[in-house]
Every structure is written in structure tokens, then in C-alpha cells.
ROLO-82229 format. One line per field, with one value per residue: residue in three letters; x, y, z of N, C-alpha, C in turn. Coordinates in nm, 2 decimals. Layout:
r [ALA / ...];
n.X [X / ...];
n.Y [Y / ...];
n.Z [Z / ...];
ca.X [X / ...];
ca.Y [Y / ...];
ca.Z [Z / ...];
c.X [X / ...];
c.Y [Y / ...];
c.Z [Z / ...];
This chain:
r [UNK / UNK / UNK / UNK / UNK / UNK / UNK / UNK / UNK / UNK / UNK / UNK / UNK / UNK / UNK / UNK / UNK / UNK / UNK / UNK / UNK / UNK / UNK / UNK / UNK / UNK / UNK / UNK / UNK / UNK / UNK / UNK / UNK / UNK / UNK / UNK / UNK / UNK / UNK / UNK / UNK / UNK / UNK / UNK / UNK / UNK / UNK / UNK / UNK / UNK / UNK / UNK / UNK / UNK / UNK / UNK / UNK / UNK / UNK / UNK / UNK / UNK / UNK / UNK / UNK / UNK / UNK / UNK / UNK / UNK / UNK / UNK / UNK / UNK / UNK / UNK / UNK / UNK / UNK / UNK / UNK / UNK / UNK / UNK / UNK / UNK / UNK / UNK / UNK / UNK / UNK / UNK / UNK / UNK / UNK / UNK / UNK / UNK / UNK / UNK / UNK / UNK / UNK / UNK / UNK / UNK / UNK / UNK / UNK / UNK / UNK / UNK / UNK / UNK / UNK / UNK / UNK / UNK / UNK / UNK / UNK / UNK / UNK / UNK / UNK / UNK / UNK / UNK / UNK / UNK / UNK / UNK / UNK / UNK / UNK / UNK / UNK / UNK / UNK / UNK / UNK / UNK / UNK / UNK / UNK / UNK / UNK / UNK / UNK / UNK / UNK / UNK / UNK / UNK / UNK / UNK / UNK / UNK / UNK / UNK / UNK / UNK / UNK / UNK / UNK / UNK / UNK / UNK / UNK / UNK / UNK / UNK / UNK / UNK / UNK / UNK / UNK / UNK / UNK / UNK / UNK / UNK / UNK / UNK / UNK / UNK / UNK / UNK / UNK / UNK / UNK / UNK / UNK / UNK / UNK / UNK];
n.X [-7.47 / -7.21 / -7.26 / -6.98 / -6.84 / -6.97 / -6.90 / -6.60 / -6.65 / -6.71 / -6.52 / -6.38 / -6.38 / -6.41 / -6.21 / -6.06 / -6.09 / -5.94 / -5.81 / -5.89 / -6.07 / -6.41 / -6.74 / -6.86 / -7.21 / -7.32 / -7.51 / -7.54 / -7.27 / -7.32 / -7.57 / -7.47 / -7.26 / -7.47 / -7.58 / -7.77 / -7.96 / -8.09 / -8.25 / -8.34 / -8.26 / -8.03 / -7.84 / -7.77 / -7.69 / -7.50 / -7.34 / -7.31 / -7.19 / -6.91 / -6.83 / -6.82 / -6.62 / -6.43 / -6.33 / -6.46 / -6.60 / -6.90 / -7.20 / -7.51 / -7.82 / -8.19 / -8.26 / -8.01 / -7.68 / -7.38 / -6.99 / -6.67 / -6.32 / -6.12 / -5.79 / -5.76 / -5.86 / -5.81 / -5.60 / -5.64 / -5.77 / -5.57 / -5.34 / -5.55 / -5.91 / -6.29 / -6.32 / -6.13 / -5.93 / -5.66 / -5.56 / -5.48 / -5.71 / -5.70 / -5.62 / -5.77 / -6.00 / -6.33 / -6.60 / -6.78 / -7.05 / -7.03 / -7.25 / -7.37 / -7.34 / -7.39 / -7.27 / -7.17 / -6.86 / -6.71 / -6.64 / -6.52 / -6.29 / -6.15 / -5.91 / -5.79 / -6.05 / -6.30 / -6.38 / -6.71 / -6.71 / -6.90 / -6.85 / -6.63 / -6.49 / -6.52 / -6.37 / -6.16 / -6.08 / -6.09 / -5.83 / -5.66 / -5.65 / -5.53 / -5.33 / -5.21 / -5.16 / -5.06 / -4.76 / -4.77 / -4.74 / -4.58 / -4.51 / -4.47 / -4.23 / -3.89 / -3.89 / -4.12 / -4.34 / -4.29 / -4.36 / -4.60 / -4.72 / -4.57 / -4.82 / -5.05 / -5.03 / -5.04 / -5.29 / -5.41 / -5.36 / -5.51 / -5.78 / -5.81 / -5.77 / -5.98 / -6.03 / -6.10 / -5.85 / -5.78 / -5.54 / -5.37 / -5.46 / -5.56 / -5.25 / -5.22 / -5.39 / -5.33 / -5.10 / -5.19 / -5.33 / -5.27 / -5.25 / -5.41 / -5.54 / -5.46 / -5.53 / -5.85 / -5.88 / -5.81 / -6.00 / -6.28 / -6.19 / -6.20 / -6.49 / -6.63 / -6.48 / -6.50 / -6.76 / -7.01];
n.Y [-0.62 / -0.79 / -1.11 / -1.21 / -1.10 / -1.22 / -1.47 / -1.46 / -1.36 / -1.62 / -1.74 / -1.64 / -1.63 / -1.91 / -1.94 / -1.89 / -2.09 / -2.32 / -2.54 / -2.71 / -2.84 / -2.87 / -2.79 / -2.57 / -2.34 / -2.18 / -1.97 / -1.90 / -1.74 / -1.56 / -1.46 / -1.34 / -1.12 / -0.96 / -0.97 / -0.98 / -1.24 / -1.47 / -1.74 / -2.03 / -2.05 / -1.88 / -1.90 / -2.18 / -2.24 / -2.04 / -2.21 / -2.41 / -2.33 / -2.26 / -2.53 / -2.69 / -2.54 / -2.67 / -2.61 / -2.63 / -2.80 / -2.96 / -2.98 / -3.04 / -2.88 / -2.86 / -2.60 / -2.48 / -2.49 / -2.64 / -2.58 / -2.65 / -2.58 / -2.69 / -2.84 / -2.69 / -2.48 / -2.38 / -2.28 / -2.13 / -1.93 / -1.84 / -1.71 / -1.58 / -1.44 / -1.41 / -1.16 / -0.96 / -1.09 / -1.33 / -1.16 / -1.16 / -1.33 / -1.32 / -1.13 / -0.88 / -0.65 / -0.68 / -0.43 / -0.44 / -0.56 / -0.75 / -0.84 / -0.93 / -1.23 / -1.63 / -1.77 / -1.63 / -1.66 / -1.79 / -1.61 / -1.41 / -1.51 / -1.50 / -1.40 / -1.10 / -1.01 / -0.70 / -0.51 / -0.29 / 0.03 / 0.17 / 0.37 / 0.55 / 0.74 / 0.76 / 0.50 / 0.62 / 0.81 / 0.66 / 0.55 / 0.71 / 0.77 / 0.56 / 0.54 / 0.77 / 0.71 / 0.47 / 0.61 / 0.77 / 0.67 / 0.60 / 0.35 / 0.13 / 0.01 / 0.07 / -0.05 / -0.26 / -0.04 / 0.06 / -0.16 / -0.22 / 0.03 / -0.04 / -0.20 / -0.08 / 0.06 / -0.14 / -0.23 / 0.04 / 0.07 / -0.16 / -0.11 / 0.13 / 0.04 / -0.13 / -0.42 / -0.60 / -0.63 / -0.88 / -1.09 / -0.86 / -0.68 / -0.92 / -0.96 / -0.68 / -0.65 / -0.85 / -0.76 / -0.55 / -0.58 / -0.57 / -0.29 / -0.05 / 0.17 / 0.20 / -0.07 / -0.06 / 0.14 / -0.01 / -0.22 / -0.09 / 0.01 / -0.26 / -0.33 / -0.11 / -0.19 / -0.51 / -0.57 / -0.46];
n.Z [2.11 / 1.94 / 1.78 / 1.78 / 1.94 / 2.20 / 2.16 / 2.21 / 2.48 / 2.57 / 2.54 / 2.67 / 2.98 / 3.02 / 3.00 / 3.22 / 3.38 / 3.29 / 3.35 / 3.55 / 3.41 / 3.48 / 3.38 / 3.29 / 3.30 / 2.98 / 2.98 / 3.25 / 3.27 / 3.06 / 3.19 / 3.40 / 3.34 / 3.21 / 2.99 / 2.71 / 2.59 / 2.36 / 2.56 / 2.43 / 2.18 / 2.06 / 2.30 / 2.22 / 1.94 / 1.95 / 2.14 / 2.02 / 1.78 / 1.95 / 1.97 / 1.76 / 1.62 / 1.74 / 2.02 / 2.24 / 2.48 / 2.51 / 2.69 / 2.62 / 2.78 / 2.86 / 2.86 / 2.88 / 2.79 / 2.86 / 2.91 / 2.85 / 2.77 / 2.53 / 2.46 / 2.25 / 2.15 / 2.39 / 2.28 / 2.06 / 2.22 / 2.33 / 2.10 / 1.91 / 1.83 / 1.81 / 1.72 / 1.68 / 1.50 / 1.47 / 1.68 / 2.04 / 2.21 / 2.49 / 2.55 / 2.55 / 2.58 / 2.74 / 2.85 / 3.15 / 3.31 / 3.60 / 3.82 / 4.17 / 4.23 / 4.32 / 4.12 / 3.96 / 4.00 / 3.80 / 3.57 / 3.79 / 3.85 / 3.55 / 3.36 / 3.33 / 3.25 / 3.23 / 3.49 / 3.60 / 3.75 / 4.00 / 4.23 / 4.20 / 4.29 / 4.53 / 4.62 / 4.54 / 4.70 / 4.94 / 4.87 / 4.89 / 5.14 / 5.30 / 5.22 / 5.32 / 5.60 / 5.62 / 5.55 / 5.69 / 5.97 / 6.29 / 6.39 / 6.17 / 6.02 / 5.77 / 5.56 / 5.59 / 5.58 / 5.30 / 5.13 / 5.19 / 5.03 / 4.80 / 4.79 / 4.80 / 4.56 / 4.32 / 4.40 / 4.34 / 4.08 / 3.95 / 3.99 / 3.88 / 3.62 / 3.59 / 3.75 / 3.95 / 4.27 / 4.37 / 4.48 / 4.60 / 4.74 / 4.94 / 5.04 / 5.17 / 5.34 / 5.54 / 5.58 / 5.74 / 5.96 / 6.26 / 6.31 / 6.38 / 6.25 / 6.06 / 5.91 / 5.95 / 5.72 / 5.46 / 5.59 / 5.50 / 5.19 / 5.12 / 5.14 / 4.96 / 4.70 / 4.71 / 4.77 / 4.59];
ca.X [-7.37 / -7.24 / -7.23 / -6.90 / -6.82 / -7.02 / -6.81 / -6.54 / -6.64 / -6.80 / -6.45 / -6.21 / -6.45 / -6.37 / -6.06 / -5.99 / -6.06 / -5.90 / -5.73 / -5.96 / -6.17 / -6.52 / -6.85 / -6.97 / -7.29 / -7.25 / -7.58 / -7.48 / -7.17 / -7.41 / -7.66 / -7.37 / -7.24 / -7.58 / -7.56 / -7.88 / -7.96 / -8.22 / -8.23 / -8.36 / -8.21 / -7.87 / -7.72 / -7.71 / -7.61 / -7.30 / -7.23 / -7.25 / -7.09 / -6.83 / -6.81 / -6.85 / -6.46 / -6.33 / -6.31 / -6.52 / -6.67 / -7.08 / -7.32 / -7.67 / -7.99 / -8.30 / -8.23 / -7.90 / -7.55 / -7.23 / -6.89 / -6.53 / -6.28 / -6.05 / -5.68 / -5.76 / -5.94 / -5.67 / -5.47 / -5.73 / -5.73 / -5.40 / -5.39 / -5.66 / -6.04 / -6.35 / -6.36 / -6.00 / -5.89 / -5.51 / -5.50 / -5.48 / -5.85 / -5.67 / -5.60 / -5.88 / -6.10 / -6.46 / -6.68 / -6.93 / -7.15 / -7.03 / -7.30 / -7.34 / -7.45 / -7.21 / -7.25 / -7.03 / -6.71 / -6.60 / -6.56 / -6.39 / -6.14 / -6.10 / -5.80 / -5.80 / -6.19 / -6.32 / -6.53 / -6.77 / -6.71 / -6.93 / -6.76 / -6.48 / -6.45 / -6.52 / -6.26 / -6.00 / -6.08 / -6.00 / -5.71 / -5.51 / -5.66 / -5.51 / -5.19 / -5.15 / -5.27 / -4.93 / -4.73 / -4.73 / -4.75 / -4.48 / -4.48 / -4.43 / -4.05 / -3.98 / -3.95 / -4.27 / -4.42 / -4.24 / -4.43 / -4.77 / -4.75 / -4.61 / -4.91 / -5.19 / -5.04 / -5.09 / -5.49 / -5.51 / -5.43 / -5.60 / -5.90 / -5.81 / -5.78 / -6.13 / -6.00 / -6.05 / -5.72 / -5.80 / -5.41 / -5.25 / -5.61 / -5.48 / -5.08 / -5.20 / -5.49 / -5.24 / -4.99 / -5.27 / -5.39 / -5.26 / -5.31 / -5.61 / -5.60 / -5.46 / -5.68 / -6.03 / -5.88 / -5.81 / -6.20 / -6.36 / -6.12 / -6.25 / -6.61 / -6.60 / -6.41 / -6.60 / -6.91 / -7.07];
ca.Y [-0.65 / -0.86 / -1.26 / -1.29 / -1.02 / -1.28 / -1.56 / -1.38 / -1.33 / -1.68 / -1.84 / -1.56 / -1.64 / -2.02 / -1.97 / -1.83 / -2.19 / -2.43 / -2.61 / -2.70 / -2.92 / -2.86 / -2.74 / -2.46 / -2.30 / -2.05 / -1.91 / -1.83 / -1.67 / -1.41 / -1.36 / -1.29 / -1.05 / -0.90 / -0.96 / -1.06 / -1.33 / -1.57 / -1.87 / -2.11 / -2.03 / -1.77 / -1.98 / -2.33 / -2.15 / -2.00 / -2.33 / -2.51 / -2.26 / -2.29 / -2.69 / -2.70 / -2.52 / -2.75 / -2.46 / -2.63 / -2.95 / -2.85 / -3.05 / -2.97 / -2.94 / -2.82 / -2.47 / -2.44 / -2.52 / -2.58 / -2.64 / -2.68 / -2.54 / -2.81 / -2.80 / -2.66 / -2.39 / -2.27 / -2.31 / -2.01 / -1.78 / -1.72 / -1.65 / -1.56 / -1.42 / -1.41 / -0.98 / -0.92 / -1.19 / -1.28 / -1.11 / -1.29 / -1.37 / -1.31 / -1.01 / -0.82 / -0.58 / -0.63 / -0.38 / -0.54 / -0.53 / -0.80 / -0.87 / -1.03 / -1.38 / -1.70 / -1.76 / -1.55 / -1.73 / -1.81 / -1.48 / -1.34 / -1.61 / -1.51 / -1.27 / -0.97 / -0.93 / -0.58 / -0.48 / -0.15 / 0.05 / 0.26 / 0.44 / 0.54 / 0.86 / 0.70 / 0.43 / 0.66 / 0.90 / 0.59 / 0.50 / 0.89 / 0.83 / 0.50 / 0.55 / 0.90 / 0.66 / 0.40 / 0.68 / 0.86 / 0.58 / 0.58 / 0.20 / 0.12 / 0.00 / 0.17 / -0.15 / -0.24 / 0.07 / 0.02 / -0.27 / -0.15 / 0.11 / -0.10 / -0.34 / -0.02 / 0.10 / -0.20 / -0.23 / 0.14 / 0.00 / -0.30 / -0.02 / 0.25 / -0.08 / -0.23 / -0.52 / -0.63 / -0.63 / -1.00 / -1.09 / -0.71 / -0.65 / -1.01 / -0.95 / -0.64 / -0.68 / -0.92 / -0.69 / -0.42 / -0.66 / -0.50 / -0.18 / -0.05 / 0.28 / 0.17 / -0.25 / 0.05 / 0.21 / -0.11 / -0.28 / 0.03 / 0.00 / -0.41 / -0.31 / -0.03 / -0.29 / -0.66 / -0.62 / -0.39];
ca.Z [2.15 / 1.84 / 1.81 / 1.75 / 2.10 / 2.25 / 2.12 / 2.28 / 2.60 / 2.65 / 2.60 / 2.82 / 3.11 / 3.03 / 3.01 / 3.39 / 3.47 / 3.18 / 3.44 / 3.59 / 3.36 / 3.54 / 3.26 / 3.33 / 3.24 / 2.89 / 3.01 / 3.34 / 3.22 / 3.02 / 3.28 / 3.53 / 3.26 / 3.22 / 2.84 / 2.65 / 2.46 / 2.43 / 2.66 / 2.36 / 2.04 / 2.01 / 2.37 / 2.18 / 1.85 / 2.03 / 2.20 / 1.87 / 1.70 / 1.93 / 1.94 / 1.59 / 1.55 / 1.77 / 2.09 / 2.39 / 2.47 / 2.54 / 2.78 / 2.66 / 2.83 / 2.74 / 2.89 / 2.83 / 2.75 / 3.01 / 2.81 / 2.90 / 2.68 / 2.49 / 2.39 / 2.09 / 2.26 / 2.50 / 2.20 / 2.03 / 2.32 / 2.34 / 2.01 / 1.83 / 1.89 / 1.66 / 1.77 / 1.67 / 1.42 / 1.47 / 1.81 / 2.13 / 2.31 / 2.65 / 2.55 / 2.45 / 2.64 / 2.72 / 2.90 / 3.14 / 3.42 / 3.65 / 3.93 / 4.25 / 4.19 / 4.32 / 3.97 / 3.85 / 4.10 / 3.71 / 3.58 / 3.87 / 3.86 / 3.49 / 3.31 / 3.17 / 3.21 / 3.36 / 3.57 / 3.56 / 3.91 / 4.03 / 4.35 / 4.15 / 4.36 / 4.68 / 4.62 / 4.56 / 4.79 / 5.02 / 4.85 / 4.94 / 5.27 / 5.29 / 5.15 / 5.40 / 5.71 / 5.64 / 5.52 / 5.86 / 6.07 / 6.33 / 6.44 / 6.13 / 5.98 / 5.61 / 5.48 / 5.64 / 5.46 / 5.11 / 5.09 / 5.21 / 4.97 / 4.67 / 4.76 / 4.73 / 4.44 / 4.27 / 4.44 / 4.24 / 3.94 / 3.93 / 3.96 / 3.69 / 3.51 / 3.58 / 3.75 / 4.11 / 4.31 / 4.47 / 4.55 / 4.65 / 4.88 / 5.03 / 5.08 / 5.24 / 5.46 / 5.60 / 5.69 / 5.78 / 6.06 / 6.40 / 6.30 / 6.38 / 6.17 / 5.81 / 5.94 / 5.92 / 5.59 / 5.44 / 5.58 / 5.45 / 5.07 / 5.11 / 5.15 / 4.87 / 4.60 / 4.66 / 4.83 / 4.55];
c.X [-7.33 / -7.21 / -7.13 / -6.77 / -6.81 / -6.96 / -6.68 / -6.46 / -6.66 / -6.67 / -6.30 / -6.30 / -6.44 / -6.27 / -5.91 / -5.97 / -6.00 / -5.86 / -5.74 / -6.06 / -6.35 / -6.62 / -6.87 / -7.06 / -7.32 / -7.41 / -7.61 / -7.38 / -7.22 / -7.47 / -7.57 / -7.29 / -7.36 / -7.59 / -7.65 / -7.90 / -8.08 / -8.14 / -8.22 / -8.32 / -8.07 / -7.80 / -7.71 / -7.73 / -7.51 / -7.26 / -7.22 / -7.15 / -6.91 / -6.73 / -6.76 / -6.65 / -6.36 / -6.30 / -6.42 / -6.54 / -6.81 / -7.12 / -7.43 / -7.76 / -8.09 / -8.33 / -8.12 / -7.77 / -7.44 / -7.12 / -6.74 / -6.39 / -6.15 / -5.91 / -5.64 / -5.76 / -5.86 / -5.60 / -5.48 / -5.71 / -5.62 / -5.30 / -5.43 / -5.83 / -6.13 / -6.36 / -6.25 / -5.95 / -5.74 / -5.47 / -5.55 / -5.61 / -5.80 / -5.66 / -5.65 / -6.00 / -6.24 / -6.52 / -6.79 / -6.93 / -7.12 / -7.15 / -7.32 / -7.39 / -7.27 / -7.20 / -7.13 / -6.89 / -6.58 / -6.55 / -6.47 / -6.25 / -6.06 / -5.98 / -5.86 / -5.99 / -6.21 / -6.42 / -6.58 / -6.73 / -6.73 / -6.92 / -6.69 / -6.41 / -6.41 / -6.36 / -6.13 / -5.94 / -5.99 / -5.87 / -5.59 / -5.53 / -5.55 / -5.34 / -5.11 / -5.14 / -5.13 / -4.81 / -4.68 / -4.71 / -4.65 / -4.39 / -4.41 / -4.31 / -4.09 / -3.99 / -4.07 / -4.36 / -4.41 / -4.37 / -4.56 / -4.85 / -4.79 / -4.71 / -5.05 / -5.19 / -5.09 / -5.25 / -5.51 / -5.50 / -5.46 / -5.75 / -5.91 / -5.81 / -5.92 / -6.12 / -6.01 / -5.90 / -5.69 / -5.67 / -5.36 / -5.35 / -5.54 / -5.38 / -5.13 / -5.32 / -5.45 / -5.10 / -5.05 / -5.29 / -5.40 / -5.25 / -5.41 / -5.60 / -5.61 / -5.56 / -5.80 / -6.00 / -5.91 / -5.99 / -6.26 / -6.31 / -6.20 / -6.36 / -6.64 / -6.59 / -6.51 / -6.71 / -7.06 / -7.10];
c.Y [-0.73 / -1.03 / -1.27 / -1.18 / -1.14 / -1.43 / -1.59 / -1.43 / -1.48 / -1.76 / -1.75 / -1.63 / -1.80 / -2.05 / -1.94 / -1.94 / -2.30 / -2.52 / -2.69 / -2.85 / -2.96 / -2.77 / -2.65 / -2.37 / -2.17 / -1.92 / -1.84 / -1.71 / -1.54 / -1.37 / -1.31 / -1.19 / -0.89 / -0.86 / -1.01 / -1.17 / -1.42 / -1.72 / -2.01 / -2.10 / -1.97 / -1.91 / -2.14 / -2.29 / -2.12 / -2.12 / -2.43 / -2.52 / -2.32 / -2.46 / -2.71 / -2.67 / -2.59 / -2.70 / -2.54 / -2.77 / -2.87 / -3.01 / -2.96 / -3.01 / -2.85 / -2.67 / -2.38 / -2.47 / -2.53 / -2.68 / -2.58 / -2.62 / -2.66 / -2.76 / -2.70 / -2.52 / -2.27 / -2.20 / -2.15 / -1.89 / -1.73 / -1.66 / -1.55 / -1.51 / -1.41 / -1.27 / -0.98 / -1.07 / -1.17 / -1.21 / -1.17 / -1.18 / -1.25 / -1.15 / -0.84 / -0.74 / -0.55 / -0.52 / -0.41 / -0.53 / -0.65 / -0.82 / -0.97 / -1.14 / -1.50 / -1.74 / -1.75 / -1.59 / -1.79 / -1.75 / -1.42 / -1.42 / -1.54 / -1.37 / -1.19 / -0.94 / -0.82 / -0.61 / -0.32 / -0.05 / 0.16 / 0.38 / 0.47 / 0.65 / 0.81 / 0.59 / 0.54 / 0.75 / 0.77 / 0.51 / 0.58 / 0.81 / 0.70 / 0.48 / 0.64 / 0.80 / 0.58 / 0.47 / 0.77 / 0.76 / 0.54 / 0.45 / 0.09 / 0.11 / 0.06 / 0.05 / -0.19 / -0.17 / 0.08 / -0.06 / -0.22 / -0.10 / 0.08 / -0.17 / -0.20 / 0.04 / -0.01 / -0.19 / -0.08 / 0.10 / -0.05 / -0.17 / 0.04 / 0.12 / -0.12 / -0.36 / -0.50 / -0.68 / -0.78 / -1.02 / -0.97 / -0.70 / -0.79 / -0.95 / -0.79 / -0.59 / -0.76 / -0.87 / -0.55 / -0.52 / -0.63 / -0.42 / -0.10 / 0.11 / 0.22 / -0.01 / -0.11 / 0.11 / 0.08 / -0.18 / -0.16 / 0.00 / -0.17 / -0.42 / -0.24 / -0.15 / -0.42 / -0.57 / -0.53 / -0.47];
c.Z [2.01 / 1.83 / 1.83 / 1.95 / 2.19 / 2.30 / 2.19 / 2.42 / 2.67 / 2.66 / 2.67 / 2.88 / 3.13 / 3.06 / 3.10 / 3.42 / 3.36 / 3.20 / 3.51 / 3.59 / 3.39 / 3.39 / 3.36 / 3.25 / 3.14 / 2.98 / 3.12 / 3.33 / 3.18 / 3.08 / 3.35 / 3.47 / 3.23 / 3.08 / 2.83 / 2.58 / 2.50 / 2.45 / 2.53 / 2.24 / 1.99 / 2.11 / 2.31 / 2.03 / 1.89 / 2.07 / 2.09 / 1.80 / 1.79 / 1.98 / 1.87 / 1.59 / 1.64 / 1.92 / 2.21 / 2.36 / 2.57 / 2.58 / 2.75 / 2.70 / 2.80 / 2.77 / 2.86 / 2.80 / 2.89 / 2.92 / 2.88 / 2.79 / 2.66 / 2.50 / 2.30 / 2.13 / 2.36 / 2.39 / 2.12 / 2.10 / 2.32 / 2.22 / 1.88 / 1.93 / 1.76 / 1.69 / 1.64 / 1.60 / 1.41 / 1.57 / 1.94 / 2.17 / 2.42 / 2.63 / 2.56 / 2.57 / 2.64 / 2.82 / 2.97 / 3.32 / 3.48 / 3.79 / 4.05 / 4.29 / 4.22 / 4.19 / 3.88 / 3.94 / 3.88 / 3.63 / 3.64 / 3.89 / 3.68 / 3.44 / 3.24 / 3.13 / 3.29 / 3.40 / 3.57 / 3.68 / 3.89 / 4.12 / 4.31 / 4.24 / 4.47 / 4.73 / 4.60 / 4.60 / 4.97 / 5.01 / 4.91 / 5.07 / 5.37 / 5.28 / 5.27 / 5.56 / 5.72 / 5.63 / 5.63 / 6.03 / 6.17 / 6.35 / 6.26 / 6.03 / 5.82 / 5.54 / 5.44 / 5.56 / 5.34 / 5.11 / 5.09 / 5.10 / 4.80 / 4.64 / 4.72 / 4.64 / 4.33 / 4.31 / 4.32 / 4.05 / 3.88 / 3.89 / 3.85 / 3.61 / 3.45 / 3.69 / 3.91 / 4.14 / 4.41 / 4.56 / 4.59 / 4.77 / 4.99 / 5.13 / 5.18 / 5.35 / 5.56 / 5.65 / 5.78 / 5.91 / 6.18 / 6.34 / 6.29 / 6.25 / 6.02 / 5.84 / 5.83 / 5.75 / 5.54 / 5.44 / 5.49 / 5.26 / 5.03 / 5.00 / 4.99 / 4.72 / 4.59 / 4.74 / 4.74 / 4.38];
């Protein structure tokens, strides 16, 4: 992976939490995305480059660097990137694997960071079963059916784009809570999407 891409990925992850004022480990961001890097030389070099460009504030430790975006960094992400000069960083898609790690929270809150879904076929089958279950359920009124199906469509769109559908899934879960068959498909879908 090019250095410019690593710089963009770090900024993109930090952009997802730009308003909380916390410092996040650059090493953890890269590790959680399975991006190889030298923790002693390259990590410091990447952090120093972003700091020298005025995009982040950094706290260096012996084996890591923690960072938060500056106001200039936020502006940069919204209008530029290292990889595609003049193109907004937040609209660039980078394909990466996110591991199940508590340190991946910063990445999961980031917008436009894509995930690799390894059980795509199984997810699509479950979505189709869920859609059929909602459509054929006699106890659900027409307006609620429409709203639930819109959530399913939004979930599918997010999955197709490689994104985790947190908000639409939460909304669907609340609506399906008392509907046993539909609820079972929602639970199954949640396990396929979020437990991998």
C-alpha cells in the first residue's frame, strides 16, 4: 500500500470522530484494518507528516502515536486527499478488512470506510427471506410493512456498498421486536453482519 493511501486512511478514520476531541492510536487504526506498517519508523513518519502538514495534533509514545484532527485537518478531509489531489477524502473508498477488536470503534464510526464481507451470499439469502416474511405477514399493517421493507432495502444497499447498516438495522430490530418469524430473520441477519 502506498504511503499516500495510509495517510488518507488514518485521516479518514480520525474524521469519523472529529468532534469528540479524543486522541486515537494510529497504530491501532492501521492494525484493525490489517494494514502492515513498521511500528518504530513508519508509524512515526506517517504521524509526523500529518502533524507537519497541520492536519493532526499528535502525542508520541515509545511504540505508537495518538492523534486527533485539527480544524485544518477537517477542512482537508472535506476537500482534498493525498491519493487524489483535489478530491474529497471522505468520498474516497478504500477496501480493507476490519477485525473484531475493541480498538476498532474509531473505524466503525467512520463514514465511507468500507468493509469486506465474506458471507455475502448467506446475507443476501437471509435478506430475501426477511423481505418475504415481512411481505407475507398478516398481522403487520401496510404502512409498517412499507417502513420495514424500506429498512431492509437500506440494509441491502449498505451491504452492497461494503458498509455496516447500523441505523437501518436498529430501526428494523425495533419494529420486528414482537413479530416472532420476522424477528428470527432479523436476529439471523444481525449475526451474519455484525458477528463476523
